[in-house]
Backbone bond lengths (Angstrom), bond angles and torsions (degrees), N, CA, C in turn:
res aa  C-N    CA-C-N  psi(-1)  N-CA   C-N-CA  omega(-1)  CA-C   N-CA-C  phi
1 I - - - 1.464 - - 1.519 110.37 -
2 L 1.330 115.94 -42.33 1.456 120.61 179.21 1.516 110.95 -60.28
3 Q 1.345 116.31 -41.37 1.452 119.86 -179.60 1.523 111.16 -63.55
4 V 1.331 116.83 -40.42 1.460 120.59 179.46 1.517 110.34 -62.76
5 K 1.334 117.01 -43.10 1.458 120.28 179.03 1.517 111.04 -62.99
6 Q 1.321 115.88 -38.94 1.455 118.55 179.36 1.521 111.50 -66.12
7 L 1.316 116.12 -40.65 1.452 119.99 -177.86 1.522 111.50 -64.92
8 T 1.324 117.88 -33.43 1.454 119.99 -179.44 1.518 112.01 -68.21
9 L 1.319 118.07 -16.01 1.448 121.38 178.26 1.518 112.30 -84.02
10 C 1.333 116.86 -8.91 1.466 120.89 -175.20 1.519 110.11 -89.08
11 S 1.335 115.70 137.46 1.458 120.02 -177.20 1.512 113.39 -101.84
12 S 1.345 118.67 -5.43 1.461 121.30 -179.99 1.500 109.26 -153.77
13 S 1.358 116.51 167.96 1.459 120.52 178.82 1.512 110.85 -62.91
14 Q 1.359 117.60 -36.10 1.456 120.06 178.42 1.526 109.84 -64.56
15 S 1.329 116.69 -37.85 1.457 120.42 -177.47 1.520 112.60 -68.42
16 I 1.334 117.34 -23.39 1.455 119.79 178.06 1.517 109.88 -57.05
17 F 1.328 115.83 -42.45 1.448 119.64 177.76 1.523 110.90 -64.65
18 C 1.340 116.67 -36.59 1.459 120.34 -175.63 1.516 111.75 -65.68
19 C 1.322 117.36 -28.72 1.453 119.91 179.33 1.521 111.25 -59.81
20 F 1.332 117.06 -28.34 1.449 120.90 -174.05 1.531 112.24 -111.16
21 R 1.345 117.23 12.70 1.451 119.82 -176.92 1.517 110.51 -68.39
22 Y 1.337 115.47 155.12 1.451 119.81 178.81 1.526 110.54 -64.66
23 T 1.316 116.62 139.36 1.457 121.83 176.89 1.522 109.93 -84.88
24 Y 1.310 115.66 172.41 1.462 120.78 175.38 1.523 109.58 -57.53
25 E 1.324 115.99 -39.69 1.474 120.75 -179.21 1.529 111.10 -65.20
26 D 1.340 116.96 -38.18 1.472 120.16 176.90 1.533 110.37 -62.77
27 C 1.320 115.40 -44.28 1.471 119.70 178.80 1.523 110.87 -63.53
28 K 1.307 115.42 -41.24 1.473 120.02 -179.84 1.518 110.57 -63.81
29 K 1.313 117.16 -37.13 1.457 120.82 178.38 1.527 111.02 -61.72
30 T 1.325 116.28 -44.35 1.467 120.18 178.93 1.521 110.84 -66.18
31 A 1.334 116.99 -44.09 1.467 120.92 179.41 1.524 110.99 -60.99
32 D 1.317 116.59 -44.42 1.466 120.38 -179.90 1.524 111.24 -64.73
33 W 1.328 116.58 -36.86 1.471 120.03 178.26 1.521 110.68 -62.41
34 L 1.329 116.25 -44.34 1.465 120.01 179.05 1.527 111.38 -64.18
35 L 1.312 116.65 -45.01 1.460 120.55 -178.48 1.525 111.95 -65.23
36 S 1.321 116.03 -29.85 1.465 119.18 179.51 1.525 112.30 -78.57
37 N 1.333 116.76 -13.65 1.456 120.57 -177.83 1.528 113.80 -109.66
38 T 1.323 117.38 6.47 1.466 121.36 174.24 1.519 109.26 -151.66
39 K 1.314 115.09 150.00 1.463 120.10 176.69 1.524 111.52 -89.53
40 H 1.314 116.62 -9.18 1.469 120.00 -179.93 1.531 110.14 -70.10
41 R 1.318 115.44 139.95 1.461 122.14 176.96 1.536 107.54 -127.29
42 P 1.332 116.41 83.29 1.475 120.65 -170.81 1.523 113.77 -67.68
43 R 1.320 114.51 142.18 1.464 121.35 173.75 1.527 110.80 -105.57
44 V 1.340 115.47 -18.07 1.467 121.10 178.99 1.522 109.14 -123.29
45 A 1.324 116.56 135.52 1.465 121.75 173.90 1.524 108.48 -119.10
46 I 1.335 116.13 142.92 1.460 121.75 179.95 1.526 108.34 -127.89
47 I 1.320 117.14 126.77 1.460 122.38 175.50 1.520 107.86 -103.83
48 C 1.326 116.47 120.70 1.467 121.35 -175.02 1.525 111.29 -94.46
49 G 1.325 115.32 132.65 1.454 120.87 175.85 1.513 111.73 -83.61
50 S 1.328 116.01 -173.20 1.467 122.35 -176.41 1.523 111.67 -54.93
51 G 1.328 115.89 123.43 1.451 121.70 175.99 1.511 115.31 76.48
52 L 1.339 118.32 4.58 1.461 121.39 -175.07 1.519 113.07 -109.86
53 G 1.328 117.40 13.95 1.458 121.80 -177.20 1.515 114.40 -67.29
54 G 1.340 117.60 -9.78 1.456 120.86 -179.98 1.511 113.78 -62.91
55 L 1.327 117.75 -14.98 1.455 120.58 176.05 1.523 111.47 -56.17
56 A 1.326 115.99 -33.28 1.465 119.92 -178.71 1.526 111.62 -65.15
57 D 1.333 117.24 -27.14 1.459 120.57 -178.76 1.528 112.25 -66.95
58 L 1.324 117.30 -17.13 1.459 121.53 -179.43 1.523 112.43 -81.47
59 L 1.331 116.73 -12.35 1.460 120.15 -178.32 1.527 111.42 -72.78
60 K 1.313 116.10 139.09 1.461 122.59 174.72 1.526 109.43 -97.60
61 D 1.334 115.82 153.98 1.478 121.78 178.76 1.529 111.16 54.83
62 Q 1.321 115.60 51.46 1.455 120.64 -173.06 1.529 113.87 -69.36
63 V 1.324 114.14 142.94 1.460 122.98 165.38 1.521 105.75 -126.04
64 V 1.342 116.60 119.42 1.457 121.34 -170.84 1.532 110.52 -113.15
65 F 1.317 115.49 132.35 1.465 121.55 175.83 1.526 109.08 -120.97
66 E 1.309 117.14 126.70 1.459 119.89 171.01 1.519 108.50 -74.23
67 Y 1.336 115.89 139.37 1.460 119.48 -178.09 1.535 111.77 -53.49
68 A 1.322 115.84 -36.20 1.463 120.39 -176.28 1.523 112.64 -63.09
69 K 1.336 116.75 -20.76 1.462 120.16 -176.84 1.526 113.45 -99.70
70 I 1.321 117.03 -3.26 1.463 121.07 -179.76 1.524 109.30 -92.36
71 P 1.313 118.76 126.76 1.471 120.96 -179.19 1.532 112.05 -54.56
72 N 1.321 116.37 131.30 1.469 125.45 175.48 1.530 114.43 73.16
73 F 1.339 118.46 -5.51 1.462 120.13 -174.91 1.519 111.31 -72.52
74 P 1.349 117.87 137.43 1.466 120.30 172.77 1.528 110.13 -69.57
75 Q 1.327 116.00 175.16 1.460 121.55 177.82 1.518 109.51 -115.53
76 S 1.341 116.22 136.68 1.458 120.56 177.27 1.523 109.43 -82.24
77 T 1.338 116.55 133.67 1.469 120.43 -175.40 1.525 112.78 -118.27
78 V 1.342 117.78 6.12 1.468 121.57 -172.43 1.529 110.54 -99.75
79 V 1.328 115.95 136.56 1.462 121.36 175.44 1.526 108.83 -59.71
80 G 1.343 116.41 133.41 1.457 120.83 -177.52 1.507 113.38 96.38
81 H 1.342 116.73 -0.45 1.463 122.31 177.39 1.532 107.55 -121.06
82 A 1.341 116.64 109.71 1.467 121.06 -170.58 1.520 114.11 -70.81
83 G 1.341 117.68 -26.86 1.455 119.99 179.52 1.517 112.98 79.24
84 K 1.348 116.24 43.85 1.461 120.50 179.66 1.527 110.43 -136.03
85 L 1.327 115.53 144.27 1.451 123.02 174.71 1.520 107.16 -107.94
86 V 1.336 116.30 119.04 1.463 120.94 -171.64 1.525 109.85 -116.96
87 F 1.329 116.06 121.00 1.457 122.56 175.68 1.528 108.81 -99.68
88 G 1.327 116.93 148.52 1.459 120.55 176.84 1.509 111.05 170.33
89 N 1.322 116.20 -164.31 1.462 122.28 179.17 1.521 109.56 -113.93
90 L 1.329 116.25 124.59 1.459 121.92 178.21 1.521 107.91 -109.19
91 N 1.325 115.73 109.76 1.469 120.44 -176.27 1.527 111.43 52.98
92 G 1.323 115.42 39.31 1.461 120.74 177.63 1.516 114.95 85.20
93 T 1.323 117.35 -0.84 1.460 120.92 -178.93 1.522 110.78 -103.94
94 P 1.339 118.43 124.74 1.472 120.41 176.44 1.532 110.04 -59.00
95 S 1.322 116.51 121.59 1.465 120.78 -173.12 1.516 110.86 -139.87
96 V 1.327 115.28 162.81 1.460 121.62 172.91 1.527 107.39 -135.71
97 V 1.333 116.04 136.38 1.459 121.49 -175.93 1.525 110.03 -122.69
98 M 1.315 116.05 130.46 1.457 121.83 173.03 1.521 108.63 -91.70
99 Q 1.323 117.33 112.89 1.464 121.41 173.66 1.521 108.32 -88.21
100 G 1.299 114.91 82.21 1.459 120.15 -176.33 1.508 111.07 113.04
101 R 1.319 115.66 132.08 1.462 121.54 178.70 1.519 109.13 -113.70
102 F 1.321 116.45 -176.26 1.457 122.78 179.51 1.526 108.71 -116.72
103 H 1.334 115.50 152.09 1.452 120.62 -174.45 1.526 110.93 -132.45
104 M 1.303 115.47 153.95 1.450 120.96 176.27 1.524 110.75 -62.87
105 Y 1.354 116.52 -34.35 1.466 118.63 -176.85 1.525 113.25 -70.99
106 E 1.341 117.66 -12.61 1.461 120.17 174.43 1.530 111.76 -78.30
107 G 1.325 115.76 -5.90 1.455 120.52 179.91 1.516 113.87 101.66
108 Y 1.327 116.21 4.16 1.460 119.93 -179.52 1.527 110.72 -86.10
109 P 1.336 118.17 137.04 1.469 119.98 170.30 1.528 108.46 -67.28
110 L 1.310 116.72 156.28 1.463 119.70 -172.64 1.520 113.42 -65.49
111 W 1.338 117.76 -27.55 1.465 117.82 177.53 1.521 110.93 -66.44
112 K 1.327 116.79 -24.90 1.458 120.83 177.25 1.529 111.00 -84.70
113 V 1.332 116.35 -36.69 1.460 121.03 175.67 1.526 110.43 -55.99
114 T 1.320 116.07 -39.37 1.464 121.83 -173.94 1.524 113.51 -97.12
115 F 1.312 117.48 2.16 1.469 121.73 -179.22 1.533 112.64 -50.76
116 P 1.348 119.82 -44.33 1.470 119.29 -179.05 1.525 113.59 -58.94
117 V 1.337 117.40 -31.58 1.461 119.62 -178.66 1.527 110.61 -66.15
118 R 1.313 117.03 -39.11 1.459 119.79 176.54 1.533 110.48 -64.50
119 I 1.328 115.81 -35.87 1.464 119.79 177.03 1.521 109.95 -64.83
120 F 1.324 116.90 -42.47 1.461 120.20 177.78 1.530 110.38 -57.45
121 H 1.317 116.32 -43.31 1.464 120.63 178.76 1.531 110.89 -58.48
122 L 1.311 116.08 -44.26 1.466 120.32 -175.44 1.524 113.22 -73.43
123 I 1.338 118.29 -21.79 1.462 119.72 178.19 1.529 111.57 -95.05
124 G 1.349 116.99 4.21 1.452 119.70 171.09 1.517 117.15 103.17
125 V 1.337 117.83 10.26 1.473 120.72 179.23 1.532 109.77 -66.96
126 E 1.327 115.39 134.90 1.465 121.76 -179.68 1.525 112.53 -107.49
127 T 1.343 116.80 -27.11 1.465 121.61 -176.64 1.525 109.61 -130.86
128 L 1.323 116.57 131.31 1.455 121.93 176.67 1.523 108.88 -113.82
129 I 1.336 115.93 127.42 1.458 122.11 173.57 1.525 107.90 -109.24
130 V 1.326 116.50 121.00 1.464 120.80 179.63 1.522 108.98 -108.61
131 T 1.323 116.50 136.56 1.458 121.12 175.16 1.523 108.86 -124.85
132 N 1.307 116.19 151.79 1.460 119.11 177.47 1.526 110.01 -153.92
133 A 1.307 115.03 160.97 1.462 122.25 169.48 1.521 106.75 -95.37
134 A 1.330 116.75 133.19 1.463 119.76 -174.31 1.519 111.19 -140.46
135 G 1.329 114.94 157.11 1.454 121.35 174.44 1.519 109.83 -88.77
136 G 1.318 117.35 138.22 1.451 121.23 -178.70 1.521 112.15 -83.37
137 L 1.319 116.86 120.21 1.464 122.60 176.10 1.520 111.24 -96.36
138 N 1.319 116.41 -32.58 1.458 121.59 179.65 1.533 108.56 -68.70
139 P 1.322 118.62 123.20 1.474 120.62 -176.96 1.526 113.60 -62.17
140 A 1.339 117.73 -18.14 1.467 120.90 179.44 1.526 112.30 -81.62
141 Y 1.335 116.67 -12.78 1.460 120.24 -177.38 1.526 110.48 -81.51
142 K 1.327 114.84 145.45 1.461 121.54 176.65 1.517 109.42 -117.30
143 V 1.324 117.16 155.04 1.456 121.25 174.96 1.528 108.29 -60.92
144 G 1.335 116.00 130.67 1.457 121.19 -176.61 1.512 113.65 100.91
145 D 1.338 117.62 -12.15 1.460 120.25 175.93 1.526 110.27 -67.11
146 I 1.323 115.73 154.13 1.465 122.24 175.44 1.516 107.80 -114.53
147 M 1.312 116.41 122.39 1.464 120.96 -178.85 1.524 110.74 -104.95
148 V 1.323 115.82 121.11 1.463 120.92 169.58 1.526 106.55 -73.70
149 I 1.321 116.83 126.22 1.461 120.27 -176.64 1.532 109.79 -79.63
150 R 1.329 115.69 115.46 1.465 121.01 177.30 1.530 110.81 -84.30
151 D 1.337 115.07 -34.81 1.461 120.52 -176.09 1.519 107.51 -164.18
152 H 1.325 117.29 171.87 1.466 118.94 177.19 1.520 111.08 -137.79
153 I 1.324 114.86 159.93 1.461 123.56 170.90 1.520 106.28 -115.47
154 N 1.313 116.67 117.18 1.464 121.89 -177.07 1.523 109.18 -97.87
155 M 1.327 116.89 86.93 1.461 120.35 -174.90 1.528 113.83 -60.64
156 P 1.358 119.81 -43.86 1.467 118.09 177.54 1.531 112.72 -58.44
157 G 1.326 116.21 -29.19 1.455 120.15 179.74 1.516 113.21 -63.65
158 F 1.354 116.48 -25.23 1.452 119.57 179.31 1.534 111.55 -65.63
159 S 1.327 116.44 -22.48 1.471 120.26 179.69 1.534 111.49 -106.94
160 G 1.333 116.31 16.80 1.470 119.81 176.17 1.508 114.82 92.18
161 Q 1.345 117.77 2.70 1.460 120.82 178.98 1.532 108.98 -85.08
162 N 1.312 116.03 82.40 1.460 123.13 -177.75 1.530 108.15 -127.07
163 P 1.326 118.79 135.90 1.467 120.05 -177.21 1.524 114.35 -65.83
164 L 1.328 117.47 -12.13 1.464 120.12 -179.59 1.523 113.01 -95.92
165 V 1.339 116.85 1.56 1.468 120.37 177.55 1.529 109.05 -62.80
166 G 1.329 115.81 138.39 1.462 120.35 -179.57 1.513 111.16 111.10
167 P 1.333 117.32 -174.83 1.472 120.31 -179.63 1.524 111.17 -58.32
168 N 1.341 116.43 139.08 1.460 120.86 178.71 1.524 110.34 -100.31
169 D 1.340 116.48 132.15 1.454 121.76 175.52 1.525 107.60 -102.00
170 E 1.326 116.74 113.08 1.454 121.96 -176.67 1.525 112.96 -60.53
171 R 1.335 117.07 -17.36 1.465 119.04 177.67 1.527 111.39 -68.71
172 F 1.327 117.14 -20.25 1.458 120.94 174.13 1.523 111.66 -91.86
173 G 1.324 116.93 -42.78 1.456 119.44 -178.28 1.514 112.36 173.08
174 A 1.344 115.46 179.36 1.458 122.19 -175.70 1.534 111.05 -72.80
175 R 1.312 115.79 157.03 1.463 121.81 -178.91 1.535 111.93 -59.63
176 F 1.331 117.17 -41.34 1.466 121.26 -174.99 1.536 110.36 -122.14
177 P 1.321 118.03 80.66 1.466 119.82 -177.92 1.532 111.73 -73.60
178 A 1.325 116.05 141.53 1.463 121.24 175.46 1.517 109.65 -73.00
179 M 1.328 116.99 144.71 1.470 121.43 178.32 1.523 112.10 -123.80
180 S 1.322 117.13 7.75 1.461 120.15 -179.54 1.523 112.14 -68.62
181 D 1.330 116.30 -18.60 1.468 120.86 177.62 1.528 110.45 -119.46
182 A 1.336 115.87 38.02 1.469 120.27 -172.75 1.524 112.12 -58.10
183 Y 1.330 117.13 -41.01 1.471 121.13 -176.58 1.527 108.37 -109.22
184 N 1.321 115.79 113.18 1.453 123.21 -170.79 1.533 112.46 -54.65
185 E 1.308 116.40 123.79 1.469 121.35 -176.00 1.524 112.00 -64.70
186 D 1.321 117.76 -41.70 1.462 120.35 -179.09 1.522 111.75 -64.89
187 L 1.322 116.31 -37.31 1.462 119.49 178.55 1.525 110.88 -69.91
188 R 1.323 117.39 -34.24 1.468 120.39 176.41 1.527 110.26 -64.29
189 K 1.313 116.66 -44.07 1.458 120.94 178.37 1.521 110.64 -63.39
190 L 1.338 115.95 -39.85 1.458 120.46 179.15 1.525 110.57 -62.23
191 A 1.321 116.75 -41.62 1.465 120.49 -179.34 1.522 111.35 -61.94
192 L 1.318 116.94 -44.09 1.458 120.55 -179.54 1.532 110.75 -66.85
193 K 1.333 116.28 -34.44 1.461 120.29 177.87 1.520 110.92 -67.51
194 V 1.331 116.29 -45.99 1.466 120.93 178.85 1.525 109.96 -62.59
195 A 1.336 116.99 -40.96 1.469 120.85 178.81 1.521 110.82 -59.46
196 S 1.323 116.64 -40.94 1.458 120.85 178.50 1.524 111.01 -64.48
197 E 1.320 116.65 -39.65 1.463 121.61 -177.99 1.527 112.35 -66.30
198 I 1.323 117.17 -33.45 1.466 119.29 -177.32 1.529 111.90 -98.18
199 G 1.336 116.23 7.96 1.445 120.67 171.88 1.513 116.49 78.74
200 C 1.325 117.54 28.27 1.470 118.39 179.36 1.532 112.10 -119.79
201 S 1.318 117.30 23.21 1.465 120.44 178.62 1.519 111.91 -63.26
202 G 1.337 116.38 -26.50 1.452 121.01 -176.83 1.510 114.44 -61.25
203 F 1.335 117.09 -25.07 1.464 118.65 178.25 1.531 111.93 -122.90
204 M 1.334 116.11 25.93 1.460 121.31 173.65 1.523 109.35 -97.35
205 Q 1.306 115.95 136.86 1.454 122.31 177.59 1.532 107.94 -128.46
206 E 1.309 116.43 168.13 1.465 121.40 171.05 1.512 107.45 -138.04
207 G 1.331 117.11 127.31 1.447 117.96 -175.62 1.511 114.19 -166.28
208 V 1.321 114.89 -166.85 1.470 123.09 -174.82 1.527 109.84 -103.20
209 Y 1.325 115.19 129.18 1.462 122.45 178.29 1.528 108.86 -97.42
210 C 1.313 116.81 134.41 1.462 121.19 176.26 1.520 109.54 -110.00
211 A 1.322 116.76 125.99 1.461 122.04 179.30 1.521 110.41 -99.18
212 L 1.343 115.31 128.31 1.463 122.41 174.23 1.524 108.94 -116.10
213 G 1.326 116.15 172.20 1.461 119.78 -176.86 1.513 114.52 -80.68
214 G 1.371 118.03 -32.34 1.456 120.74 -176.95 1.536 110.50 67.73
215 P 1.358 117.45 -172.44 1.458 127.80 1.70 1.526 114.66 -86.74
216 S 1.330 119.13 -5.99 1.464 119.06 178.18 1.527 109.15 -72.00
217 Y 1.340 115.15 144.65 1.458 118.81 173.91 1.531 109.58 -72.89
218 E 1.315 115.62 168.82 1.455 121.51 -171.12 1.526 111.86 -76.80
219 T 1.305 116.17 149.29 1.459 120.29 171.08 1.534 108.48 -75.63
220 I 1.318 115.98 166.85 1.464 120.14 178.41 1.527 110.05 -63.05
221 A 1.322 116.99 -42.19 1.468 120.44 179.46 1.530 110.73 -62.54
222 E 1.341 116.79 -39.43 1.465 120.26 178.93 1.523 111.23 -65.05
223 C 1.334 117.03 -41.86 1.471 120.37 178.60 1.522 110.92 -61.76
224 R 1.324 116.63 -42.41 1.465 120.15 178.79 1.524 110.70 -64.47
225 F 1.315 115.99 -39.38 1.464 121.87 178.07 1.530 110.68 -62.64
226 L 1.336 116.91 -45.28 1.466 121.10 -178.66 1.526 110.87 -65.66
227 Q 1.313 117.03 -37.32 1.466 120.48 174.95 1.523 110.56 -57.14
228 R 1.327 116.16 -46.06 1.464 120.14 -178.36 1.524 111.82 -67.08
229 L 1.313 117.19 -25.11 1.464 120.93 176.33 1.526 111.93 -73.40
230 G 1.338 115.92 -17.35 1.462 119.41 -179.36 1.506 114.65 106.11
231 A 1.327 117.76 12.61 1.461 120.99 179.67 1.528 110.13 -82.93
232 D 1.323 115.49 138.87 1.465 121.87 177.62 1.523 112.50 -101.04
233 A 1.329 116.34 -24.08 1.464 121.72 -179.56 1.518 108.42 -148.41
234 V 1.333 116.18 154.33 1.458 120.19 -176.52 1.527 110.25 -135.02
235 G 1.339 115.48 140.87 1.463 120.99 179.07 1.516 110.68 -154.85
236 M 1.334 115.81 -168.15 1.466 121.15 -172.29 1.535 112.04 -124.74
237 S 1.324 117.41 29.43 1.470 119.16 -175.71 1.516 110.16 -155.98
238 T 1.318 115.72 -162.36 1.472 126.51 166.43 1.526 115.47 76.75
239 A 1.329 119.07 -54.41 1.460 120.83 -175.30 1.530 112.96 -56.22
240 P 1.355 119.71 -45.90 1.467 118.36 179.73 1.534 112.54 -60.05
241 E 1.333 117.26 -41.00 1.461 120.97 -178.68 1.524 110.79 -66.50
242 V 1.337 116.30 -38.20 1.460 120.60 179.13 1.527 110.63 -66.12
243 I 1.315 116.72 -41.35 1.466 121.17 179.32 1.523 110.51 -59.42
244 V 1.323 117.08 -46.49 1.469 120.61 -178.78 1.522 111.01 -69.36
245 A 1.317 117.35 -36.93 1.469 120.20 177.69 1.526 110.53 -61.54
246 R 1.313 117.02 -46.01 1.460 119.49 179.56 1.533 111.03 -67.48
247 H 1.314 116.31 -34.71 1.465 120.14 175.38 1.516 110.62 -58.89
248 C 1.340 116.01 -35.96 1.471 121.31 -179.12 1.529 112.86 -86.15
249 G 1.324 118.00 -3.42 1.451 120.30 -179.71 1.514 114.63 86.19
250 I 1.340 117.37 12.90 1.463 121.46 177.78 1.533 108.53 -85.02
251 R 1.317 117.75 132.77 1.459 119.90 176.24 1.530 109.05 -77.66
252 V 1.328 115.57 149.50 1.466 120.43 -168.64 1.526 110.96 -129.69
253 F 1.322 113.71 142.10 1.458 121.56 171.19 1.520 107.34 -136.74
254 G 1.335 117.90 146.41 1.464 119.35 -177.10 1.516 114.06 -142.12
255 F 1.350 115.71 145.82 1.459 124.68 173.42 1.517 109.25 -119.82
256 S 1.316 118.00 140.46 1.463 122.81 165.95 1.521 108.02 -115.26
257 L 1.317 116.51 127.07 1.455 121.15 172.75 1.529 107.39 -91.74
258 I 1.313 117.01 119.46 1.466 121.34 -177.45 1.533 107.62 -78.36
259 T 1.315 115.75 103.12 1.463 121.25 -173.33 1.520 113.28 -98.56
260 N 1.317 117.57 -13.26 1.460 121.31 178.70 1.524 108.77 -160.71
261 K 1.297 115.90 156.85 1.460 120.50 175.96 1.526 109.13 -91.73
262 A 1.319 116.03 133.92 1.460 119.99 176.36 1.527 109.82 -62.20
263 I 1.316 116.33 141.94 1.460 121.62 -178.83 1.530 109.22 -82.99
264 L 1.342 115.59 118.22 1.460 120.76 -175.12 1.529 113.18 -121.53
265 D 1.320 116.52 -3.50 1.465 121.49 -174.63 1.534 109.95 -115.75
266 Y 1.312 116.79 124.41 1.464 120.60 -178.96 1.528 112.72 -68.81
267 D 1.311 117.87 -17.72 1.457 120.85 -177.97 1.526 113.79 -88.67
268 T 1.340 117.64 -8.21 1.462 120.64 -177.75 1.518 111.29 -76.99
269 K 1.329 115.38 154.19 1.464 121.30 175.41 1.531 110.81 -102.89
270 E 1.326 117.39 -0.54 1.458 121.75 -179.13 1.523 110.59 -70.22
271 K 1.334 115.48 150.76 1.457 121.65 176.89 1.520 109.13 -140.03
272 A 1.334 116.44 141.51 1.465 120.70 175.75 1.519 109.05 -72.05
273 N 1.343 116.37 142.54 1.466 119.65 176.71 1.519 110.15 -152.03
274 H 1.325 115.45 153.67 1.467 121.43 -173.86 1.524 111.60 -69.03
275 E 1.324 118.20 -30.61 1.467 121.22 179.57 1.533 110.12 -63.18
276 E 1.323 116.61 -39.54 1.467 120.62 177.21 1.523 110.44 -63.41
277 V 1.315 116.06 -40.45 1.464 121.09 178.63 1.524 110.79 -59.55
278 L 1.330 116.41 -47.89 1.456 120.59 -178.30 1.525 111.69 -65.65
279 E 1.322 117.91 -39.57 1.460 121.12 -179.15 1.525 111.17 -65.46
280 T 1.324 117.21 -44.57 1.464 119.94 177.68 1.516 110.90 -64.49
281 S 1.330 116.70 -37.81 1.458 120.63 177.56 1.525 110.36 -59.83
282 R 1.322 116.27 -43.78 1.472 120.09 179.92 1.529 110.91 -62.55
283 Q 1.315 117.27 -40.58 1.456 121.38 -176.62 1.532 112.36 -69.06
284 S 1.326 117.22 -35.41 1.467 121.00 -175.33 1.523 113.20 -101.61
285 A 1.327 116.62 -3.04 1.463 120.77 -172.56 1.524 112.71 -59.49
286 R 1.334 117.41 -40.16 1.465 119.34 -175.90 1.522 112.11 -63.35
287 T 1.324 116.07 -39.56 1.463 119.25 177.75 1.521 110.52 -63.78
288 L 1.325 115.92 -45.54 1.456 120.06 179.85 1.521 110.91 -64.19
289 E 1.333 117.09 -39.72 1.459 121.09 179.10 1.527 111.30 -62.36
290 K 1.326 116.42 -43.03 1.465 120.40 179.20 1.522 110.73 -64.25
291 L 1.323 115.25 -41.64 1.456 120.42 -179.83 1.524 111.45 -63.14
292 V 1.329 116.73 -46.80 1.468 120.85 -179.86 1.524 110.53 -65.43
293 S 1.321 117.10 -42.54 1.455 121.38 -179.25 1.525 111.50 -59.42
294 L 1.327 116.59 -46.13 1.463 120.11 179.53 1.524 111.36 -68.71
295 M 1.328 116.62 -35.44 1.466 119.58 176.88 1.517 111.47 -61.81
296 V 1.334 116.27 -44.14 1.461 120.39 -179.97 1.521 110.21 -61.21
297 Q 1.334 116.23 -40.53 1.464 120.30 177.79 1.526 110.90 -61.48
298 R 1.329 116.72 -43.21 1.459 120.33 179.83 1.529 111.62 -67.76
299 I 1.331 115.84 -38.31 1.459 119.48 178.37 1.519 110.52 -59.53
300 E 1.317 115.73 -42.71 1.462 120.60 -179.65 1.530 111.79 -62.37
301 H 1.345 116.69 -32.62 1.455 120.46 -177.87 1.526 112.24 -96.91
302 N 1.324 116.92 4.38 1.467 121.57 178.20 1.517 109.13 -134.30
303 N 1.314 116.58 59.81 1.455 120.67 -175.50 1.526 112.82 -68.26
304 N 1.338 115.85 -4.13 1.464 118.47 177.97 1.523 111.88 -83.32
305 L 1.351 116.82 -2.08 1.458 118.23 177.35 1.526 110.17 -60.82
306 A 1.299 117.17 129.72 1.478 120.13 -175.86 1.513 111.15 -72.36
């Protein structure tokens, strides 16, 4: 009966999900549970994309939680996502790493996809680093390139699929957060500087990431359309988490690993596939891990970064 009454208060299909979204108190319960089960107090959080979970292996003094054992946490169902939350020290910086994220195409509403970001906010995280595997739309990009995300295009958001839809709790953030500075400029500059220092500038790019709903890969017409919109890479994640992080006041930096080239030619026999994504991720993971590790170290020693 309670569920029926709640549903009658909803004015759209998107709002149906909002009726059952986690409250601030639910998030606080999960955050308190984590804090009571580890002494780590992370200042940096890292969300790992497909095949990039090896970043967690760099943490010292690890405390590992399986998603299934964390109160209210969703479960990751995608190959290449281990489904573990790992606390520890990365180059001396208290950090937490998500080995596997959640996606809209798994059937989760966006408020659930982004639930971990709210938890990060409540446990004291100040900086969020997001990584993803993406298809290259920019013709200058090569498989294996690493793209620093300058900005994003949130395509599901154009149809109202935004993680902030529904009642706003001011304890998390303002009703209408600005997104013009979604990806911190100083952190982007730092990443390019670190890349130059370790000799990987040759395959570093900076561009615009486009988020789609998935799970099907894009048609040729869609890829051409996204190119004309100004997108350099395309994937099925990241934008919702970034939106919620900025809503909470967390500064954000992002990498896309270009794991495949978008199909733009009707005469080609090539097809995008998840196995190719995972294989490229494995081949380039060490470079990305080194880059992120050094960035975290610099962030810790440059707390004046805006």
